[in-house]
N, C-alpha and C positions, 0 to 999 in steps of 0.2 A: 504493500500500500504506500509506503513512504517514498518509493521511487516512481509512482504514477506521475507522468509528465504534467507540468503546470497547466497546459491548455485544457486538460480534462478535469482539473480541479479548481479553476480560477473562480467561478461563481460560488462554489462551496466555501472556498477559502475566504473570499470577500465577506460572506455572511458570518463566518466563524470569527474573523478578526474584528468585525464590528460588534459582535456580542461580547468579546473578551476584553477589549481595550477601548474605553470611551474616547481617549485622546486620538487614537488611530482612527476610530470611527468618524470623528469630526473631519479628519483629513480625507478619508475615503468619500464622505459625502461632498466635500468641497471639490474633489477631482471629478466626481460624477460617474456617469456610466461608461467612461472611456476604459478601454482595456488594452493590454499590450498585444503587439503582433507577435506571432510565434512562427517565424520563418524557419524552415528546415535548412540547415547549412551543412555542407560536407565537413566532417571533423578536421580533415587536413587543411582545407581552405580556411576554416575558422581559426586554426592555430597559426597559420601563416599571417592572417590578418592581425592576430594578437601581437605578433612580433613587429610587423610593419607599423602598427599604430602606436607603439610605445612612445610616450612623450610627444605626440603629434596631435594636431587638431584633426577632426574627422575629415575635413576637406583635404588637408595635406595627405592624410593616410589613404584616402580614396584615389588620389592622383598617383601616388607611388604604387599602390596595389595594382592599378591598371597597367602601369609600366612594367611591373614584375610579370604580369600575365603576358605582356607583349614579348618580353625576353624569352619566355619558355614556349612561345608560339600560340598563345591564346588562353582564355580562361579554362576551356575544356582540357587543356594539355598540362595544367598545373598538377604535378604529382611529385612524390619524393624523388623518383629517378630523374625527372626533368630538372628539378632544382639542383640536384647533385651534378648534373651535366652542364648546368648553366655556367657561363664564364663569369667569375667574380667581378671582373671589371665592367661587364655589362650590367650586373646588378647594382654596382656602385654608380654607374651612369644613370640608372633608373631612379636614383635617390636613396638607395638603401645604404646605411652606414656600414663600415667594416665590422663593428661588433654585431650588428644585426645580421649581416651576411653569415657570420660564424654561427649565430643562433639558428638561422634558417637551415644551414647545412647540417647542424647537429640534430635538429628536428627531423629533417629528411632521412638522415642516417639511422636514427632511432626507429623510424617507421619502416624503413627499407629492410633493416635486419631483424625486425620483429620485437625489439625491446619495448617499443610502444605499439601495442595492439589496439589501434583506433576502433575497429568494429567491436572489439571485446569490451571497451570502456563502458558501453551502455548497460552491461550486465554487472558491473562492479559497484561497490559501495562508494559513497562520496569520498571517504577517506582514502580509499585505494586509487581512485581517479586522481586525486590531488597528489598522491605519492608518485604516480606514474608520470604525470605531466611535469612536476617540479624536478624530476630526474633529468630533464632536458635542459641544456644550457640556455639561460635567458628567461626561463619561466619561473616565476615565483608563485606563492600561494594565491595572490590576488588574481593572476592570470588563469590559474586552474579553477578558481571559484567562478570567474566569469564564464569559462567554458562549461562548467556544470550548469550554470543558470541559463545561458543563452544558446548553447548547442545541444546539451543533453536535457534541457528543460527540467532540471531537478527542482522540486518544490520547497525544499527546506534548507537553503543555503543563506548564510548570514555573514557577508564579508566585512568584518570589523575594521579592516584596513582601508576600506574605500572612503575617500574624503566626502563624497556625496552622502553616504549613509551616516557617517559621523556627524555631519552638519544637520542631516535630517533628524536624527535622534536628538541632537542638541536643541533644535527648534521645536520639535514635537513636545518636548518636556520642559521647555523654557529655561534651559540651563545657561548660566553665565559663561561657563567654560566648556570646552569640548570634552565629551565623556571619554573615559578610558575604556579599552576593550572589555575589561572585566565588567564594568558597569553596563555597557551596551549589551553584553551577552545576558546579563541578569534581567535587564528590562525586556529583552526579546523572548524570554522564556514563554511568556503568554502567547506568543505568536506561533509556536511550534504546532503542527508540522508544516506551516505555511510561511516560513520566514522569507522565502524568495518573493512571494506576493507582497508581503509587507514592505520589502525593499523597493519594489516597483513603485509603491505609493510614496515612500520616503524620498525617492528620486524626483517625484513630482512636486515636492513641498514648496519649491521655489518658483513653480510655473505661474 
C-alpha cells in the first residue's frame, strides 16, 4: 500500500491531510482544486536531467538538455551507451561542465554494467532506491528523493533538505527561524503516509 503511486492516491491523501492538520488544511483550501501533473518519464532520462539541472534555472537546464540530446543524435537515442560514446568535448560544447560530464559518464557506466538496475528500482523500498542512486557520483540524497517523488511517484517522501519545503514549513507554522530537520520530521508525522502530497502543497505556499 505504501508504494501505491501518488496519482492513484492524490484525492484520498488530500482529504486525509485536511482532516489531520488544520494549518495544512487552510493551505490546501487556498490552493484549491489544482493538482499536480504526473508525467511518466524514463528513469534514465530523469537522472540525466537531474545532473544537467544542478545549480541551473529551469530555462538554462532545458536548453542544455536539448543540446545533450543533439550530441547523442536525438532524444530517442539518449541511452547509457550513447552517453559513454559521446565525445566529452562535444558535451562541454553543449554547456555541460566537466564535473557534470564525469557524473553523466558515471551514471551511464552504473546503468550499463548493471550496478544501477533502473527497471528494478520501482520494486525497491524508498531507502534502497536512495542507496542505489547516491552510489553514483554527483547524486546526493536530495536528488534521489526527487527521483522517488517525480519519477517513481512515491507517496511518502519528505525531503528535509529542500529549501522550498523548509520555507514552506516555516511559513505554515509561523516560525521566526527556519526549522531544523528534526523539527520538520516531527511536524510531518501527521502527514504520513502522504508526505509527498503535503510537499506539493508546501511548494505552492508562495504562489
